Every structure is written in C-alpha cells, then in structure tokens.
C-alpha positions in Angstrom: 0.3 -0.1 0.4 1.4 3.3 -0.9 2.1 5.5 2.4 4.1 7.8 1.2 7.5 4.9 -0.3 9.5 5.6 -3.0 8.4 3.6 -6.1 10.8 1.0 -5.7 9.6 0.3 -2.3 6.6 -0.5 -3.5 7.7 -3.0 -6.4 9.7 -4.9 -3.4 7.5 -5.1 -1.5 5.1 -7.2 -3.8 8.0 -9.5 -3.1 7.4 -12.6 -0.4 10.2 -11.7 1.7 9.5 -14.0 4.7 10.0 -16.7 2.4 13.5 -15.3 1.2 14.5 -15.2 4.7 13.7 -18.5 5.4 16.0 -19.8 2.3 18.5 -17.5 3.7 18.3 -19.2 7.0 18.7 -22.6 5.3 22.0 -21.9 3.7 23.3 -19.6 6.2 23.5 -16.6 4.2 23.9 -14.2 6.5 25.7 -16.0 8.9 28.4 -13.6 10.3 27.5 -10.8 8.1 27.7 -7.8 9.9 26.7 -5.5 6.7 25.2 -5.9 2.7 22.5 -8.4 3.9 21.5 -11.3 1.1 18.2 -9.0 1.5 19.9 -5.8 0.5 22.2 -7.6 -2.2 19.0 -8.9 -3.9 17.5 -5.5 -3.7 20.7 -3.6 -4.9 20.7 -6.3 -7.4 17.2 -5.9 -8.9 17.4 -2.1 -9.0 20.8 -2.5 -11.3 18.2 -4.4 -13.7 15.5 -2.0 -13.6 17.7 1.0 -14.0 19.9 -1.1 -16.6 23.1 -0.4 -14.6 26.2 -2.1 -16.6 28.8 -1.9 -13.8 29.9 -2.0 -10.1 30.9 1.4 -10.4 27.8 2.9 -12.2 25.4 0.8 -9.3 27.3 2.7 -6.7 27.1 5.5 -8.8 23.8 5.9 -8.8 22.9 4.5 -5.1 25.4 7.3 -4.2 23.2 10.2 -5.4 20.3 8.9 -4.1 22.2 8.7 -0.3 19.2 10.1 1.4 16.5 7.6 0.5 18.6 4.6 0.7 17.2 3.4 3.8 13.4 3.4 2.5 14.2 1.5 -0.3 15.7 -1.3 2.1 19.1 -0.9 1.8 20.7 0.3 5.4 24.4 0.9 4.5 26.3 2.7 1.9 26.9 1.1 -0.7 30.2 0.1 -2.0 31.4 -1.7 -5.5 34.2 -3.7 -2.9 31.6 -5.0 -0.8 29.1 -5.7 -3.0 31.9 -7.7 -5.3 32.5 -9.6 -1.9 29.2 -10.7 -1.9 28.1 -11.6 -5.2 31.3 -13.8 -5.0 30.5 -15.8 -1.5 27.0 -15.2 -1.4 25.4 -19.1 -2.3 23.6 -18.2 -5.9 21.2 -21.0 -4.5 19.3 -18.7 -2.5 18.6 -16.5 -5.6 17.7 -19.4 -7.7 14.8 -21.2 -5.0 13.5 -18.0 -4.3 13.4 -17.0 -8.5 11.4 -20.5 -8.7 9.3 -19.7 -5.7 8.2 -16.3 -7.7 7.5 -18.5 -10.5 5.1 -20.6 -9.0 3.1 -17.3 -7.5 3.3 -16.3 -11.1 2.2 -19.8 -12.8 -0.9 -19.4 -10.5 -1.6 -16.3 -11.6 -1.3 -16.8 -15.5 -2.8 -20.4 -15.6 -6.4 -19.2 -16.9 -4.7 -17.2 -19.6 -6.1 -17.8 -23.0 -3.2 -19.9 -25.6 -5.6 -19.1 -28.7 -6.1 -23.0 -28.9 -8.9 -25.2 -27.5 -6.5 -27.1 -24.9 -6.5 -27.3 -20.9 -3.2 -29.2 -21.4 -0.4 -27.1 -19.9 2.3 -26.5 -22.8 6.1 -25.9 -22.4 8.2 -24.8 -24.4 11.7 -25.9 -24.3 14.8 -24.5 -25.7 18.2 -22.9 -24.7 20.1 -19.9 -25.3 24.0 -18.9 -24.9 25.3 -16.2 -23.6 29.0 -15.7 -24.5 31.8 -15.0 -22.1 35.8 -14.2 -22.3 37.8 -16.8 -21.6 39.9 -14.9 -19.6 37.8 -13.5 -17.4 35.7 -16.3 -16.6 38.0 -19.6 -17.3 35.5 -21.8 -15.1 33.1 -21.7 -18.2 35.1 -23.0 -21.0 33.2 -23.3 -24.2 35.4 -23.6 -27.0 39.1 -23.8 -27.4 39.1 -19.8 -27.3 35.8 -18.8 -26.1 33.9 -19.2 -22.9 30.0 -19.4 -22.4 26.8 -20.0 -20.2 23.9 -22.1 -21.1 20.6 -20.9 -20.0 18.3 -24.1 -21.0 14.5 -22.8 -20.6 11.3 -24.1 -20.3 8.7 -21.5 -20.7 5.4 -22.4 -19.7 3.1 -20.2 -22.7 0.4 -19.2 -20.5 1.8 -15.9 -19.2 5.6 -17.1 -21.2 7.0 -17.5 -17.4 9.9 -19.5 -17.2 9.1 -22.7 -15.5 12.1 -24.2 -14.9 15.7 -22.8 -16.0 19.0 -25.0 -15.4 21.6 -22.6 -15.9 25.5 -25.2 -17.7 28.7 -24.3 -19.0 28.1 -23.9 -23.1 29.4 -27.5 -23.7 26.6 -29.0 -22.6 24.2 -30.7 -25.2 20.2 -29.4 -25.3 19.1 -32.9 -24.9 20.9 -33.1 -21.6 18.2 -30.9 -20.6 15.4 -33.9 -20.5 17.4 -35.9 -17.7 17.0 -32.7 -15.4 12.8 -32.3 -16.0 10.1 -33.7 -13.9 7.6 -34.8 -17.1 3.9 -33.3 -16.0 1.9 -35.7 -16.6 -1.1 -34.5 -19.4 1.2 -31.6 -20.3 2.7 -30.7 -24.0 6.3 -30.4 -24.4 6.9 -28.1 -27.8 10.9 -28.6 -29.0 12.5 -28.5 -32.0 14.8 -31.1 -33.6 17.5 -30.8 -31.2 16.0 -32.6 -29.2 15.2 -35.4 -30.9 16.4 -38.5 -28.7 14.0 -41.4 -28.6 15.6 -42.2 -25.4 14.6 -39.6 -23.5 11.4 -38.9 -25.5 10.1 -42.3 -24.7 10.3 -41.4 -20.9 7.8 -38.5 -21.2 5.6 -40.8 -23.1 5.9 -43.4 -20.1 5.0 -40.5 -17.5 2.2 -39.2 -19.3 2.8 -36.3 -21.5 3.4 -35.4 -24.6 5.5 -33.7 -27.2 6.0 -31.9 -30.5 9.2 -31.9 -32.1 10.0 -31.8 -35.6 12.0 -34.9 -37.1 15.1 -35.1 -38.7 15.5 -35.6 -42.5 17.4 -39.0 -41.6 14.6 -40.7 -40.1 14.4 -44.2 -40.4 10.6 -45.2 -40.2 7.6 -46.9 -41.9 4.1 -45.9 -42.3 1.2 -48.4 -40.6 -1.5 -46.3 -42.1 -2.7 -42.9 -42.9 -5.3 -40.6 -41.8 -7.3 -38.2 -44.7 -6.3 -35.2 -44.6 -7.4 -31.4 -45.8 -4.9 -29.8 -48.1 -6.1 -26.7 -48.6 -4.9 -26.4 -44.9 -1.3 -27.2 -45.9 -2.1 -30.7 -44.1 -0.3 -33.2 -46.8 -0.3 -36.2 -44.3 -0.9 -37.3 -41.2 0.8 -41.1 -40.3 1.1 -43.6 -37.7 4.6 -44.8 -38.0 7.0 -47.4 -36.5 10.9 -46.7 -36.4 12.9 -49.2 -38.1 16.5 -48.6 -36.9 18.0 -51.3 -34.7 18.4 -48.9 -31.6 15.8 -46.7 -32.3 13.3 -49.5 -32.1 14.4 -50.3 -28.4 14.6 -46.8 -27.8 11.3 -46.3 -28.6 9.1 -49.4 -29.5 5.6 -47.4 -29.3 4.3 -46.0 -33.1 4.7 -42.2 -33.3 2.3 -39.6 -34.9 3.8 -37.8 -38.4 2.4 -35.0 -39.5 4.0 -33.1 -42.7 2.8 -29.9 -43.4 3.6 -27.3 -46.0 3.4 -23.6 -44.9 1.0 -22.0 -47.2 3.1 -18.3 -46.6 6.6 -19.2 -47.4 6.0 -23.2 -49.3 8.7 -24.5 -46.7 7.2 -28.4 -45.9 8.1 -29.3 -42.1 7.4 -32.8 -41.1 6.7 -32.7 -37.2 6.9 -35.7 -34.4 4.2 -36.5 -31.7 3.0 -38.8 -29.3 -0.5 -37.5 -29.5 -2.9 -38.8 -31.4 -5.9 -36.9 -30.4 -5.5 -33.3 -31.1 -6.1 -32.6 -34.9 -2.7 -32.2 -37.3 -3.9 -28.4 -38.1 -3.6 -28.0 -34.1 0.1 -30.1 -33.5 1.3 -27.5 -36.3 -0.1 -24.5 -34.2 1.4 -25.9 -31.5 5.2 -25.9 -32.9 4.6 -22.6 -34.1 4.2 -21.3 -30.5 7.2 -22.5 -29.9 8.6 -19.3 -31.2 7.6 -17.7 -27.6 10.9 -19.1 -26.0 12.7 -17.0 -29.0 11.1 -14.0 -28.2 11.4 -14.4 -24.5 15.3 -15.1 -25.1 15.1 -11.8 -26.8 13.4 -10.0 -24.7 15.4 -10.6 -21.4 19.0 -10.0 -23.5 17.5 -6.7 -24.8 16.0 -5.6 -22.0 17.7 -7.2 -18.3 21.7 -6.8 -17.3 22.3 -11.0 -18.0 25.2 -9.2 -20.9 27.2 -7.4 -18.6 28.3 -8.9 -15.3 29.1 -7.5 -12.3 31.3 -10.4 -11.1 33.6 -13.0 -12.6 33.2 -15.8 -10.9 30.7 -18.8 -11.3 28.2 -17.4 -8.2 28.7 -14.4 -9.5 27.4 -14.9 -12.9 24.7 -17.5 -11.9 23.6 -14.9 -8.9 22.6 -12.4 -11.5 21.5 -14.7 -13.6 18.8 -15.4 -11.3 18.2 -12.5 -9.9 17.3 -11.1 -13.6 15.1 -14.1 -14.1 13.2 -12.9 -10.5 12.6 -9.5 -12.0 11.5 -10.3 -15.1 8.8 -12.6 -13.0 8.0 -10.0 -10.4 7.2 -7.4 -13.4 4.9 -10.4 -14.2 2.9 -10.6 -11.6 3.0 -6.8 -10.9 1.4 -6.8 -14.5 -1.4 -9.3 -13.5 -1.8 -8.1 -9.8 -2.7 -4.5 -11.3 -4.7 -6.0 -14.7 -2.8 -4.2 -17.3 -2.8 -4.4 -21.2 0.6 -3.0 -21.5 3.6 -5.2 -22.6 6.0 -6.0 -20.1 9.0 -3.9 -21.8 6.3 -0.6 -21.7 6.2 -1.6 -17.8 9.9 -1.8 -17.1 10.4 1.3 -18.9 7.9 3.2 -16.9 9.5 1.6 -13.5 12.5 2.6 -14.6 12.1 5.7 -14.6 10.0 6.6 -11.8 11.7 4.7 -9.5 12.4 7.0 -7.1 9.1 8.5 -7.7 6.8 9.1 -3.9 3.9 8.1 -6.1 1.6 4.9 -5.9 2.4 2.2 -8.2 -1.0 2.2 -10.1 -0.8 5.8 -11.1 3.1 5.4 -12.1 1.5 2.5 -14.6 -1.1 4.2 -15.9 1.0 7.0 -17.5 3.3 10.2 -17.8 0.2 12.0 -16.2 1.2 11.4 -12.8 4.8 11.6 -13.3 6.0 15.0 -11.5 8.5 16.0 -14.2 7.5 15.2 -17.7 10.6 17.0 -19.0 12.6 14.7 -17.4 10.7 11.9 -18.4 10.5 12.3 -22.1 14.3 12.8 -22.1 14.4 9.3 -20.6 12.0 7.8 -22.5 13.7 9.2 -25.9 17.3 7.6 -24.2 15.3 4.2 -23.5 13.7 4.6 -27.4 17.0 5.3 -29.1 
C-alpha cells in the first residue's frame, strides 16, 4: 500500500520476504555478515536490473546520488562496489535460484487461466536454450571452446503468460538434449521442442510418464508408415500418418508407434515434418502448437535486450549465476505486477515506466497508468527518448 514510499519500495513490497528470509536461513546466507545482508544484495541487484546499470561502479554512483533515500529502499548501509563484489562472489547463488522458483510458482498461478489461442486445457511448455558468450580469459570456469567461454540457459517456458518454469544454467558445452534428463515430466502436459531434442530414449521417458511431446523429425528418420488419416490439403496438411521406427537402436529406444505430420506452410512454401505421441489432437492443432514454440525465442530476445545478463558484475561462477537468477526474478516480478494490477501494457513498457520513476513517491498504480502522474514531464520524456534510441 502507498504511504509515501518510493516506487522501488512499493515494488519490493510485492515480494514474499518471509519466504526469502527462510531460504537465506536454510543456506546460512547471513552467517557472520555485518553489512550488506542477502536481502540488501537482492534489492541492489534488482535495482541494477530495473535501471540498466552496466557495472559495479555504475551501481555505486547511482546509489550514492540517492543516498538520502537508500534507507527507505531497504538498504541500510552505504553501498561500496568492493563490498558488493565480495557479496556477489561469496553469497550462495542457490538462495536466489530457489527464491526465483517461488516467484515463478506464484506467477504461474496468476496466469493459469491465460488464453493460449487454442482449445486446450493442457499445460503447454516450450523447451529451448540460449547461449551467453563470455571472455575465456575472464571467465575460465565456463570454457566452451578453445578460445571462447559461455554459459547456457536451458529454459522450459510455460506458454500461458510466457513464464519460465524451469531454468537450469550450465556451461556452454552441455548439449541441449541433456536438459531432458533434468526435467520432472508432468503427466498430461505438452512439451514443444525443436529437432535438437530428438532422442528417442528420452522422448520415450516422457511418453511413459503420460506427457506429450511435439517436435520436428530429422531428415534421416528411419521409419515406415502403418496407416494414414485423411487430411485437408487446403489447410497445408499433406499427410497425417502413424509410423513405427525401423532403426535397430531406435526401435529399442522407442518401441511404440509415433504420429508423423507433414505440413506445407502456405505463406513460405516450406515443408515441415512433425513428430508427436499425441493421437487425439487435430493435425492443424499440432502444427499450431509447434509454431507457438517461437515464444521461447522471443523470451530470450526480451531478457537479453532489456535485462542485464550480458554485462556481469562479477567474474566468478557464483556471481554470474546470482545475477542471472536475480534477473529472472525481476522478469517474473514485473509479470506478477502486470497481472495483479490487470494492466494491458507489455512487459517492456512496464519496465520502461518503472525504471524512470523508481525514486518517485507516487502510488504504483498511478506510475503505471501513464506519464500524467509523473511530476517532472521533461525528465521523463528525455529518459523515454533515451530508452527508445
């Protein structure tokens, strides 16, 4: 509730801090810590994400300029970059990972009734990964190639609300298909993946748990047709077949029948072949489901453009993972605020409005309704032009 608080303090009040402190206690995050607790570290790095800070020096300069408001932001001490660097290197990143998962669970409940654009009651996930390039000499623990370092975000995106439900972080050498080993399959859910995840032994595990998958077939697929279902070629569906695998190993890995759908995109003329273990949905629905997989690509594009996950505030593995998980928390927090206030604006627009009004002492509802509630119109216009340039 607004009682003369800054906008940043109101945003932080949305977070379940009791849960956060329980997690900190579980990992002894504040053990023998006199200054800059884990909660203060989270607030500072969340502030850095919301205001696009590029470095520890940048964070220090901005907070110093607002030193009279730090106490009301929940930051009890003067912030120095050396203290923050030590905290990033030493505070267990699992604290922020577990807290992000709690926020994700909260956001998914809010978006559970979101319309998918399809007549489906199933939970639909898109699975993919993105690679964040690093400098090998600065991040030697994340070796990817001989002269290159990288970390990889494997993301399972709930398409209702575009909420990431599962984000394991690995080095760049981990193959995408191994992310399937980390999943806990949800019976009845639909997992949409590209053909990089085609591993029939792992897909059969999904099938045995009662989950469904939709993916693309590889060009060297060795299989034969059992029978075909009549299709409407005017919709682009060339064939809808039930198939059995013929390969010696693939037969053992996946002994059940599969469904193969050949689709010709009427716009591009490109022919795509899909594989699924779902025999009840229409062939056009299967094709539409795979098309929705691109929302995970948009998610990666969004977080790379609008959050600080390419410029890191520390070089250790712990610092990098802490920053990535706090960035995910900020993304989910903005999504929660959007849903709780029933706003139609995009997450990008909300992030823009929040970032330029963090120190304003106005109700959060007014800050997100438009620029008429912001006292300094010229300053806002200048900041908005800066973000749009």
